[in-house]
N, C-alpha and C positions, 0 to 999 in steps of 0.2 A: 881250279873251278871248275875248268873244263871237265877235270876226270869224275866230279861229285857223283853225275849220274851212273855211270859206270860203277862206281865204289859202292852206292846204293843198290844196284842192281848184285853186285858180287855179296853184299851183306845180308840180301832177301833171300839169297838162295842158298848159301852156305849154312852146313850144321851150326846151329846155335852156339854150343861152347867150344866152337873150333879156333884156332891159331888164326886161320882165314877169317872168322868174322871179326874174331879181336882186332885183327890189322885193319881191317876194314873200319872198325868201331874209333879206333885212334885216329884213323887218315881222315874220315869226315870230322871229328873233333879239330884236329889241325886245321883243315879246310876251313872251320867255321860257315860250312853248309847250312843255310836257314831254311830250306826247302822241308814245308810238312811232312814228307816222306822221311825224310833225313832225322827228323825228331819224334816220329814215332817210330821209326826201326830204332833208335839209340833208347828208348823209353823202354823198349821190349827188352834189351840188354839190361837194363836195371836190375833183371833177375835172375840173370844169368851169375851166378857167384864170381867167376872166374872174372866177368866182365864190367859187373856194377861199378866200380869206382872208377874205370874209364869210361863208363856209359854217362856217368855222374859228369865228371871232368867235362867231356865233350859238350854236354847240355849246358853246363855253365859257361864255357866258351862261346857258343852259341849265343846266350845272353838276351835273348827275345822273351815277351812274354810266353808267347807259343812252347819255348824251350824251357823255360823255369815253372810253368805249371805242373810239368809231368814231376818235376822235382818235389816241390811241394807236397803232391800226392804221395809220391813214395816216401817221403819223410812221415809222413800221417801213419803210412801202411806199417813202416817198421819201429815207430816211436816205442813200442812195447818189448821189441827185442834189443836189449843192450847191449849184446854183442856186436850185433849189426850195425845199430844206431852208431854205435862209437866206432867201429871201422870205416863206414862210408858217410852214416847221417850227418856226423857232427861237421865233417870238411865240410859238407852241402850247406848245414847250417851256418857256417861262420862266413863263407860267402854270400848266400841268401839274404843274411841280415842286413847286408850292405845296399842292399836294394830296397827304398824306401817302399816300392808295391808290396813288397813280400815281409819285410819287417817283423810288423805286428803279427802276421799270422806263424812264421816261423817261429818267433819267440812263444807264441803259445805252445805251439808242438813240442818245442826243447823243454819248457818249463813240465810240460807232461810227463815226459819222459826221465827229465831231473830229480821231481819229487820222489820216484821211486828207487832211486840209487843213491848211496852215499855221495856227500859234497868233495871230498877228495878224488874221486875217481872224473870230475868234469875239467876240460881247460878252464882257466882262469877268465877268461872270454866270455864265458857262457854267464857268469854273474853281471855283466852289464848289459848283456841282451836278455837278462830277465827283468829288467826296468822296464822295457816295453809292455808286459804282460797287465793288462786290467784284471787282476784277479788279487782280492783281499789277502788269501794264503800267500802268495807270493810276493807279492809286497810286504805283509807282516817277516817272512822270511827274511828278506833282502836288510829289514831294519836290525833284526836279531845278529845278522852277519857283522852290520855295520858296526854293533856297541858290542864286541866282544868283551866277556868279563872274567874269563878263565886264563887269559893271557895279559901280563903287565906289556909285551912286546907284541904288537900284532905283526900277521905275515903282510907287509907292505904292500907287496905285488898283489896278493890277492884282496886286500881289504881297497886297494886303489880301484880295483874292476869291479867292487860291492858298492862304492860311493858313487860311483859312475851310474850305476845301475839304479840308484836309491835317488840321484838327481833328477832322473827322468820323471818322476812324480811326486817327489818329495826333497824341494831342495834347502829348506831349512834343517832339516834332520839330516841331509848329505853333508852340511856345512857344518852341524855340531861333530858328525862323527869325524871328518875330516880335523877338525881342531882337536879333538878328542885323541886321534891317532897321533897327532902332533907333540903333544903334551908327552904322550907314553914313550913315543921315540926319542925324546929329548932327557926323558930320568925325571 
């Protein structure tokens, strides 16, 4: 931690996309330095393509409200860019939703991104997260996924996360979906 001020100074003067700047981003993340200046500098590197994933990981490691707020803002900015959201944002979403203070707002950002892309592209963990969204369309979408009619044998792994999401707002339907899935898997 004694090195953090020097590393911040290096990061603030290094060329934005340089290897030196990347090394400083990594070092500050490893140190878990919670200084406001560190967070400001790391936030700036979310917009450097070669550094964005490392800057996001560093902010997640710091794990203070001041470090997580810029990540939430970043997710809002990139939600409409599927490739960027997929490469960086989805990792941030999966971690931020474990934070009770961020769970609902991050779930809303995820829903905005998910409804624009085909379901098979998303990690199955996202299906449970959508259960946090207070939106009739999101809830109806989860209900439809919980009761698949086209397949006698459901994708049990995917269905597990759908039912978990459904249980967040409709326990009775979640129970019925689980019972139906059990009947279908038993023949």
